C-alpha positions in Angstrom: 89.3 78.9 106.1 92.9 79.5 105.6 93.9 83.0 106.5 97.0 85.4 105.5 97.6 88.6 107.3 99.6 91.7 106.3 101.1 94.0 108.8 103.4 96.9 109.1 103.6 97.7 112.8 102.5 96.8 116.4 99.9 94.1 115.2 97.2 94.7 117.7 94.5 93.6 115.3 96.6 90.5 114.4 96.8 89.8 118.1 93.1 90.0 118.5 92.5 87.2 116.0 95.2 84.9 116.9 94.1 85.2 120.6 90.6 84.5 119.5 91.9 81.5 117.6 93.9 80.2 120.5 90.7 80.6 122.8 88.6 78.5 120.5 86.4 81.6 120.0 87.2 81.8 116.3 86.4 78.5 114.8 86.8 78.0 111.1 89.8 80.3 110.8 93.3 79.2 110.1 96.1 81.7 110.2 98.7 80.2 107.8 100.8 83.2 107.0 101.7 86.7 108.2 103.5 89.1 105.7 105.2 92.3 106.8 106.6 95.1 104.6 109.0 96.0 107.4 111.4 94.1 109.7 111.6 93.9 113.1 108.0 95.2 114.0 106.2 93.9 116.7 103.4 92.2 114.7 106.2 89.6 113.7 106.8 88.8 117.4 103.1 88.2 117.9 103.0 86.1 115.0 105.8 83.9 116.1 104.5 83.7 119.8 101.4 82.1 118.0 103.5 80.0 115.9 102.5 81.4 112.5 105.1 81.6 109.8 106.2 84.8 108.7 107.9 86.4 105.8 109.2 90.0 105.2 108.9 91.4 101.8 110.2 95.0 101.8 110.1 97.5 99.0 114.0 97.5 98.7 114.2 93.9 97.6 112.2 94.4 94.5 112.4 96.7 91.4 109.0 98.5 92.2 106.2 98.3 94.4 104.1 96.4 91.9 106.8 93.7 91.7 106.8 93.5 95.4 103.0 93.4 95.9 103.1 90.6 93.1 105.3 88.6 95.4 103.0 89.2 98.5 100.2 88.0 96.4 102.0 85.1 95.3 103.3 84.0 99.0 99.5 84.1 100.0 98.4 81.9 96.9 101.4 79.6 97.7 100.3 79.0 101.1 96.8 78.1 100.1 95.3 81.3 101.6 91.5 81.7 101.0 91.2 85.2 102.7 93.8 87.9 103.3 93.5 90.5 106.0 95.2 93.7 106.1 95.8 94.4 109.7 97.4 98.0 110.0 99.2 97.4 106.7 100.1 100.9 105.5 100.7 100.4 101.7 98.4 100.8 98.7 98.2 97.3 96.9 99.2 97.3 93.4 97.8 95.7 90.6 100.3 92.8 90.6 98.9 91.8 94.1 95.5 91.3 92.6 96.8 89.4 89.7 98.7 87.0 91.9 96.0 86.4 94.8 92.6 85.9 93.6 90.9 85.3 97.1 89.2 87.9 98.9 91.3 90.5 100.8 89.7 92.7 103.8 90.8 95.8 105.3 89.6 97.4 108.6 89.4 101.0 108.8 89.0 103.4 111.8 86.2 105.6 110.7 82.6 105.3 109.2 83.8 104.9 105.5 83.3 106.7 103.2 84.0 109.5 105.4 87.5 110.1 106.6 88.8 107.5 104.2 91.2 107.9 101.2 94.9 109.0 100.7 96.5 110.1 104.0 93.8 108.8 106.4 95.9 106.4 108.5 96.7 106.4 112.0 95.9 109.4 114.2 95.3 111.3 111.1 91.8 109.5 110.6 90.8 110.6 114.2 92.0 114.2 114.2 89.9 114.4 110.9 87.0 113.3 112.9 87.3 115.8 115.4 88.0 118.4 113.0 84.8 117.8 111.3 83.0 118.1 114.3 81.4 114.6 113.9 79.2 113.3 116.6 80.1 109.7 116.0 82.8 107.9 114.4 83.5 103.9 114.3 84.9 101.2 112.4 84.6 99.8 108.6 85.5 96.5 107.6 85.6 96.4 103.7 86.5 94.4 100.7 90.0 95.6 99.3 89.8 96.8 95.7 92.4 98.8 93.7 90.6 102.1 94.9 91.7 103.0 98.2 89.4 102.4 100.9 86.4 102.0 98.5 85.6 98.5 98.4 82.3 96.9 99.4 81.5 97.1 102.9 81.2 94.2 105.1 80.5 95.5 108.4 80.2 98.7 110.1 79.8 99.7 113.9 79.4 103.1 115.2 80.8 104.9 118.4 79.9 108.1 119.7 82.5 110.9 120.2 82.6 112.0 123.7 83.2 115.9 124.8 86.7 116.5 125.3 88.0 113.6 123.2 91.5 114.0 121.7 92.8 111.9 118.7 94.6 109.6 121.2 91.6 109.0 123.3 89.4 108.5 120.5 92.0 106.1 118.9 92.1 103.9 121.9 88.3 103.6 122.2 88.0 102.8 118.4 91.0 100.3 118.6 88.9 98.3 121.1 85.7 98.2 118.6 88.1 97.3 115.8 89.0 94.2 117.9 85.7 92.9 118.6 84.3 93.6 115.1 87.0 92.1 113.3 86.7 88.9 115.3 83.0 88.9 114.7 83.4 89.5 110.9 85.9 86.7 110.6 83.8 84.3 112.3 80.8 85.3 110.1 82.8 84.9 106.9 84.2 81.4 108.1 80.8 80.3 108.8 79.0 81.6 105.6 81.7 81.1 103.1 83.2 83.5 100.5 81.5 84.7 97.3 83.0 83.2 94.1 83.5 86.7 92.9 85.2 89.2 95.5 84.0 92.2 93.1 80.2 91.5 93.9 78.4 93.3 96.5 79.6 91.6 99.9 76.4 92.4 101.6 74.5 90.6 98.8 76.8 87.8 98.6 77.1 87.0 102.3 73.4 88.1 103.1 73.9 90.8 105.4 71.9 93.9 106.7 72.7 96.8 108.7 71.6 95.9 112.3 71.4 98.0 115.5 74.0 100.3 116.1 75.2 100.3 112.4 76.7 96.8 112.7 76.3 94.6 109.7 74.9 91.2 110.8 73.8 88.0 108.9 70.3 87.4 108.0 68.8 83.9 109.2 
């Protein structure tokens, strides 16, 4: 399965995926393109180190965000990507993207959506929101991307307890470790099970998944 990855920053989730591919633990996934909306970010260094071609498509090079996103979608389509991953990508994708790229796009979010999702819920803001709400647990959600922010069908979720004395930085680090594991697991499951013809359908139904112990979505036998 040919994979394209959209990045904006340090690229830790990208690195987890590429390391798993290099180690032979993520068979069936072929990373073929990394696209960043910002030049000079660490994620581009990670991609280059693993020999994955990169493109930088920043907002300033286009008339508007929709035109830029159409260019991103076209880049994915031109490179034969079947699956796109938002790995710390910090822009809301516009309609031009979905018109140009008809494959499945997935995102990883550091909370148990629908809680602590939506506008402004990125980075440490998510974890501060969890702590401010007094939640006993948080976690990671991987979902299909649609035009509605953080609202696409869920592929997988895994829960993590909030510890007494946690601050946003401590919680973020523990959630990030969980992100890496769940992302690699979910990509492997997608590669093994294939993609639905219509990404707008329920991903749980299309992939045959059910909620397992600890809140993880697992494939039915």
